[in-house]
C-alpha positions in Angstrom: 2.4 80.7 75.9 1.9 84.4 75.4 -1.5 86.0 74.5 -1.6 89.2 72.5 -4.7 91.3 72.2 -5.4 93.4 69.1 -6.8 96.9 69.5 -8.3 96.9 66.1 -12.0 95.8 66.4 -11.8 94.2 63.0 -9.0 91.9 64.3 -10.8 90.6 67.3 -8.6 87.5 67.3 -5.9 86.3 69.6 -2.4 85.4 68.5 -0.8 82.6 70.4 3.0 82.5 70.2 5.7 80.2 71.4 9.1 79.4 70.2 8.8 82.0 67.6 5.6 80.6 66.0 2.1 81.6 66.3 -1.5 81.2 65.0 -4.5 83.4 64.8 -7.7 82.1 66.5 -11.1 83.1 65.0 -13.4 84.9 67.3 -16.0 82.1 67.5 -13.3 79.6 68.7 -12.0 82.3 71.0 -15.4 82.6 72.7 -15.6 78.9 73.1 -12.2 78.8 74.8 -13.1 81.6 77.1 -16.2 79.8 78.2 -14.3 76.6 78.9 -11.7 78.6 80.8 -14.4 80.2 83.0 -16.0 76.8 83.5 -12.7 75.4 84.7 -12.5 78.0 87.5 -16.2 77.6 88.3 -15.7 73.9 89.0 -13.0 74.7 91.5 -14.9 77.4 93.4 -15.0 75.4 96.6 -11.3 75.9 97.0 -11.4 79.6 96.5 -11.9 82.3 99.1 -14.5 85.0 98.2 -13.3 88.6 98.6 -15.7 90.6 100.8 -17.6 93.3 99.0 -16.1 96.0 101.2 -12.6 94.9 100.4 -13.4 94.7 96.7 -14.6 98.2 96.7 -11.5 99.4 98.5 -9.3 97.7 95.9 -10.8 99.7 93.1 -8.1 101.9 91.5 -8.5 105.6 90.6 -8.6 104.6 87.0 -11.5 102.2 87.8 -13.4 105.0 89.5 -12.9 107.3 86.5 -14.0 104.6 84.1 -17.3 104.2 86.1 -18.1 107.9 86.1 -20.6 109.6 83.9 -20.5 113.1 82.4 -23.0 115.7 83.6 -23.8 118.1 80.8 -25.1 121.7 81.1 -25.1 125.1 79.4 -24.2 128.7 79.7 -26.4 131.1 77.7 -24.6 134.3 76.7 -26.3 137.4 75.3 -29.2 139.6 76.5 -31.5 136.8 77.6 -33.0 136.9 81.2 -32.8 134.0 83.5 -36.5 133.1 83.0 -35.8 132.6 79.3 -32.5 130.8 80.0 -34.4 128.4 82.2 -36.7 127.6 79.2 -33.7 127.1 76.9 -31.9 124.7 79.3 -35.1 122.8 79.8 -35.3 122.3 76.1 -31.7 121.2 76.0 -32.6 118.7 78.7 -29.9 119.7 81.1 -30.0 120.5 84.8 -26.5 122.0 85.2 -25.8 125.7 84.6 -22.8 128.0 84.8 -23.3 131.2 86.7 -21.0 133.8 88.2 -20.9 136.0 91.4 -18.4 138.9 91.7 -17.1 138.7 95.3 -16.3 142.4 95.6 -19.9 143.3 94.8 -21.6 140.7 96.9 -24.0 142.3 99.4 -25.4 139.2 101.1 -27.9 138.1 98.4 -27.7 137.1 94.8 -31.2 136.8 93.3 -30.0 135.2 90.1 -28.3 132.4 91.8 -31.4 131.8 94.0 -33.6 131.7 90.9 -31.5 129.0 89.3 -31.5 126.9 92.5 -35.2 127.4 93.1 -35.9 126.2 89.5 -34.1 122.9 90.3 -30.8 123.5 88.6 -27.3 122.7 90.0 -25.0 125.6 89.7 -21.3 125.5 88.7 -20.5 128.8 90.2 -17.6 131.0 89.0 -16.4 133.1 91.9 -14.6 136.1 90.4 -12.9 138.7 92.6 -13.9 141.5 90.2 -15.8 141.8 87.0 -14.0 139.9 84.3 -14.9 141.8 81.2 -12.2 140.9 78.7 -13.5 143.4 76.2 -11.2 145.4 73.9 -9.8 148.4 75.7 -10.7 147.1 79.1 -8.1 146.5 81.8 -7.7 142.9 82.8 -8.5 142.2 86.5 -5.5 141.7 88.7 -5.4 138.6 90.9 -6.2 139.6 94.5 -3.2 139.7 96.9 -4.9 140.6 100.2 -5.9 137.1 101.3 -7.5 138.3 104.5 -10.0 140.4 102.6 -10.4 137.8 99.9 -11.1 135.0 102.4 -13.7 137.2 104.1 -15.7 137.9 101.0 -15.5 134.3 99.8 -16.7 133.0 103.1 -19.5 135.5 103.0 -20.8 133.9 99.8 -20.2 130.3 100.6 -21.7 130.6 104.1 -24.9 131.4 102.3 -24.8 129.4 99.1 -23.6 125.8 98.5 -23.0 125.4 94.7 -22.4 122.1 93.0 -18.9 123.3 92.3 -17.1 126.5 93.3 -14.9 127.6 90.4 -12.2 130.1 91.3 -12.0 132.9 88.7 -12.3 132.4 84.9 -9.4 131.3 82.7 -6.6 132.2 84.9 -4.1 132.0 82.0 -6.0 134.3 79.6 -4.3 137.7 79.5 -7.4 139.6 78.5 -9.1 138.5 81.7 -6.4 138.6 84.3 -3.1 140.3 85.1 -0.4 139.6 87.7 2.0 136.7 88.1 0.4 133.2 88.1 1.9 132.7 91.5 -0.6 135.2 92.8 -3.4 133.1 91.4 -2.0 130.0 93.0 -2.0 131.7 96.4 -5.6 132.8 95.8 -6.6 129.3 94.7 -5.0 127.7 97.8 -7.0 130.1 100.0 -10.2 129.2 98.2 -9.5 125.5 98.4 -9.1 125.8 102.2 -12.4 127.8 102.5 -14.3 125.3 100.3 -12.8 122.2 102.1 -13.9 123.5 105.4 -17.5 123.7 104.1 -17.6 120.5 102.1 -17.9 122.3 98.8 -16.4 120.9 95.7 -13.8 123.3 94.2 -12.0 123.7 90.9 -9.7 126.2 89.2 -11.0 128.7 86.7 -10.2 126.7 83.6 -6.9 126.0 81.8 -7.2 125.9 78.0 -6.6 122.6 76.3 -4.5 124.4 73.7 -2.0 125.2 76.3 -2.2 121.8 77.9 -1.3 120.3 74.5 1.8 122.5 74.3 2.8 121.3 77.7 2.2 117.7 76.7 4.4 118.2 73.6 7.5 118.7 75.7 8.4 121.9 73.8 10.2 124.8 75.4 7.5 126.7 77.3 6.9 130.4 77.8 4.0 132.7 78.3 0.6 131.1 79.0 1.9 127.6 78.3 4.5 128.0 81.0 1.8 129.4 83.4 -0.3 126.3 82.6 2.7 124.0 83.4 3.1 125.8 86.8 -0.5 125.4 87.5 -0.5 121.7 86.7 2.5 121.2 89.1 0.7 123.2 91.8 -2.6 121.2 91.4 -0.7 118.1 92.5 -0.3 119.3 96.0 -3.7 121.0 96.4 -6.9 119.4 97.7 -8.8 120.5 94.6 -11.9 118.4 93.8 -11.5 118.9 90.0 -9.1 120.3 87.5 -11.1 122.5 85.2 -10.4 122.9 81.5 -11.8 125.1 78.7 -12.1 124.0 75.1 -13.2 125.4 71.8 -14.0 124.0 68.4 -12.8 123.7 65.7 -9.6 122.7 67.6 -6.7 125.0 66.8 -4.1 122.4 66.1 -6.3 120.8 63.5 -7.3 124.0 61.7 -10.8 125.1 60.7 -12.4 121.7 60.1 -15.8 120.4 61.0 -14.7 116.9 62.1 -13.9 116.3 65.7 -10.3 115.0 65.9 -10.6 111.7 67.7 -8.6 111.3 70.9 -7.9 115.0 71.5 -10.1 115.5 74.6 -9.5 112.0 75.8 -5.7 112.4 75.7 -5.8 115.8 77.4 -8.0 114.4 80.2 -5.8 111.4 80.7 -2.7 113.6 80.9 -4.2 115.9 83.5 -5.5 113.0 85.6 -2.1 111.3 85.5 -0.2 114.5 86.4 -2.5 115.9 89.1 -4.4 112.8 90.5 -7.6 114.8 90.1 -10.8 114.2 88.1 -11.3 116.5 85.1 -14.2 118.8 84.2 -14.9 121.5 81.5 -17.1 124.4 82.4 -16.8 125.9 78.9 -16.9 124.3 75.5 -17.3 127.1 73.0 -18.0 126.1 69.4 -17.2 128.8 66.9 -19.0 127.3 63.9 -22.4 125.7 63.3 -21.2 122.2 62.4 -23.5 119.7 64.0 -21.0 117.0 63.2 -18.3 118.8 65.2 -20.7 119.2 68.1 -21.6 115.5 68.1 -17.9 114.5 68.0 -16.9 116.9 70.7 -19.6 115.5 73.0 -18.4 112.0 72.3 -14.8 113.1 73.2 -16.0 114.5 76.5 -17.9 111.3 77.3 -15.0 109.1 76.3 -12.6 111.3 78.2 -14.7 110.8 81.4 -15.1 114.5 82.1 -17.2 114.9 85.3 -19.0 118.0 84.1 -19.2 119.8 80.7 -20.9 123.1 80.1 -21.6 124.1 76.5 -21.6 127.8 75.9 -24.2 129.4 73.7 -22.5 132.4 72.1 -23.9 135.7 71.0 -23.1 138.0 68.1 -19.5 139.2 67.9 -18.1 136.9 70.6 -16.9 134.1 68.4 -19.4 131.7 69.8 -22.2 130.0 67.9 -25.5 130.2 69.6 -27.4 127.1 70.8 -30.6 129.1 70.8 -32.5 131.7 68.9 -34.6 133.4 71.5 -36.1 130.6 73.5 -35.9 128.2 70.6 -33.1 125.8 69.9 -30.9 126.3 66.8 -29.7 123.3 64.8 -26.6 123.3 66.9 -28.6 123.3 70.1 -30.6 120.4 68.8 -27.4 118.5 67.9 -26.1 119.2 71.5 -29.3 118.0 73.1 -29.4 114.8 71.0 -25.7 114.0 71.6 -25.8 114.3 75.3 -28.8 111.9 75.8 
């Protein structure tokens, strides 16, 4: 006898087939049969051997561990606010995770902004950028560093003093307006950073591959440009001792057009693909929503939760940067309220 389970929740029945025939069992009868089935095994428990708790724990698969994880939400407040005001905003959002950045070339031994966040009780997802990543029109993208002796020295200087929740190496390594140079240079940089972080017990992630490029890779289409860079990175991540693979996402989602409804399964599928390909847990240190749809925000948060992302940072945009703000001054906007309510 073969048992078939239906995925549709409206068809919570079981079809029993044999010799080409079958019947559909109502859910009430199904529950009765399950109870009897369990009772049968309970009556025979004297002849079974219990599995030690330690052995059971060791038998958990990677998928089981992912399924048991929870998503930690935080925020990045862009614009002209100061950290004291940003702390008030994050407290109103009800989050204790924040994205912050340190420029390695400029680090002189102390970063008062980082220390203010930590002293206020926040856990920092720390972007470690070799140089200032401006990305503004007319600005020259920052080249990936190639002197790994110098790079390692500056990175060690920061991480010998500070121990962030996650060290995130650069920002959007496949975004041309931010970075220049072959992606192989970034891979070398990332390998160096992973080694430095591993020696200090610090969690480490890449700078963020965009889900739009991930979906092009998933499609099996011929790859070029940033999508090809993304594929090279995914392949490289397999052999690195990264703690997390980092993604960036924006809404509305490009492949679905400018709509206000979260497309079910998009973030979940992307996360599943990256976990399968790399063997690493997934995070997102930038979700940037480009309209004020509270429905889209609620759906996106649901996608991150269902996709088992370890961390998600929602970005509060400012005028002219294609990001909708979660705050107006130190008060939450309707979008900020929707984010706060959805992550609870």
